[in-house]
C-alpha atoms as one frame of an Amber mdcrd trajectory, in Angstrom:
protein
   0.000   0.000   0.000   2.887   2.366   0.722   4.200   1.735  -2.788   0.884
   2.699  -4.359   0.630   5.790  -2.166   4.154   6.770  -3.185   3.425   6.350
  -6.887   0.125   8.203  -6.699   1.231  10.871  -4.250   4.841  11.765  -5.001
   5.334  10.380  -8.461   7.822   7.963  -9.924  10.797  10.341  -9.590  10.210
  10.815  -5.874   9.764   7.049  -5.490  13.155   6.454  -7.142  14.774   9.044
  -4.875  13.225   7.453  -1.786  14.228   3.911  -2.741  17.775   4.877  -3.662
  17.978   7.053  -0.548  17.630   3.944   1.602  20.989   2.685   0.284  24.274
   4.119   1.480  25.757   5.822  -1.551  28.840   7.911  -1.956  28.161  11.619
  -2.404  29.422  11.471  -6.019  27.061   8.606  -6.899  24.154  10.323  -5.220
  24.878  13.590  -7.039  25.020  11.730 -10.367  21.735   9.999  -9.625  20.065
  13.319  -8.750  21.456  14.786 -11.992  20.002  11.909 -14.035  16.618  12.278
 -12.335  16.617  15.998 -13.146  17.605  15.291 -16.760  14.757  12.801 -17.152
  12.204  14.863 -15.244   9.943  15.237 -18.296   9.888  11.483 -18.946   9.159
  10.805 -15.273   6.252  13.247 -15.301   4.965  11.647 -18.489   5.200   8.256
 -16.757   3.225   9.656 -13.805   0.443  10.788 -16.152   0.476   7.379 -17.859
   0.142   5.582 -14.507  -2.789   7.798 -13.501  -4.502   7.227 -16.865  -4.098
   3.460 -16.549  -5.507   3.481 -13.022  -8.508   5.512 -14.198  -9.014   3.080
 -17.096  -8.872   0.102 -14.737 -11.432   1.750 -12.447 -13.708   2.379 -15.427
 -13.369  -1.240 -16.543 -14.292  -2.435 -13.046 -17.397  -0.257 -12.987 -18.475
  -1.472 -16.442 -17.849  -5.101 -15.448 -19.966  -4.725 -12.309 -22.758  -3.023
 -14.250 -22.833  -5.701 -16.944 -22.680  -8.641 -14.545 -25.932 -10.395 -13.722
 -25.308 -10.074  -9.984 -28.033  -7.937  -8.448 -26.001  -7.219  -5.291 -23.571
  -4.989  -7.199 -26.443  -2.662  -8.014 -27.614  -2.746  -4.383 -24.204  -2.362
  -2.719 -24.403   1.410  -2.261 -27.947   1.358  -0.911 -26.938  -1.494   1.419
 -24.172   0.701   2.850 -26.709   3.477   3.338 -29.173   1.128   5.035 -26.488
  -0.112   7.442 -25.366   3.460   8.126 -28.949   4.601   8.796 -29.526   1.572
  11.046 -26.445   2.484  13.112 -27.635   6.087  13.437 -31.140   4.982  14.455
 -29.708   2.440  16.892 -27.349   4.967  18.523 -29.838   7.821  18.815 -33.207
   6.069  19.176 -32.847   2.529  20.514 -29.886   3.067  22.864 -31.604   5.743
  24.975 -34.851   3.757  25.110 -33.422   0.287  25.806 -30.233   1.443  27.581
 -27.969  -0.630  25.349 -24.368  -0.008  24.282 -24.055   2.368  21.322 -22.107
   1.357  18.226 -18.752   3.173  18.168 -17.245   4.048  14.832 -14.636   6.618
  13.751 -15.459  10.178  12.757 -14.227   9.559   9.219 -16.859   6.845   8.792
 -19.507   9.274  10.011 -18.393  11.844   7.429 -18.352   9.187   4.699 -21.829
   7.990   5.594 -23.182  11.522   5.719 -21.662  12.335   2.337 -23.141   9.154
   0.852 -26.606   9.849   2.244 -26.558  13.462   1.037 -25.112  12.482  -2.332
 -27.586   9.665  -2.853 -30.604  11.764  -1.905 -29.298  14.701  -3.955 -28.784
  12.509  -7.016 -32.245  10.967  -6.673 -33.776  14.419  -6.254 -31.997  15.656
  -9.371 -33.189  12.587 -11.324 -36.780  13.281 -10.343 -36.425  17.008 -11.096
 -34.866  16.344 -14.506 -37.527  13.793 -15.383 -40.404  16.029 -14.367 -39.267
  19.398 -15.699 -36.830  18.581 -18.440 -38.636  15.595 -19.884 -35.963  12.978
 -19.362 -32.745  12.121 -17.581 -34.328  10.183 -14.742 -35.621   6.745 -13.956
């Protein structure tokens, strides 16, 4: 995972510098390596763009494969996450005070993710309905 973060975050040139930096090199060798990296900076940046384009293409292929598969769960996966998230919220704020049970603890980042998903899902559904009603299409 650190490798992927390094490639996506700092680029291939920074990854090479970090990997080579772990070895004990003489100052002359290190200076020559830095010089070569600077000379090939354009190619390294081009390689970074190529890696990002390939990752985006792979993600698009995965989405198309899930959409074309006959598995109905792939189309219900996002709503399932929302149902679980809403159940946890209802449990923590409705059932726990009434039944005096232990609330479900989850990190703040998961709360933000769930909130963004709920708002995004309801916003997208609202836009679909608005577009269908007023614009004569674009919705289900």
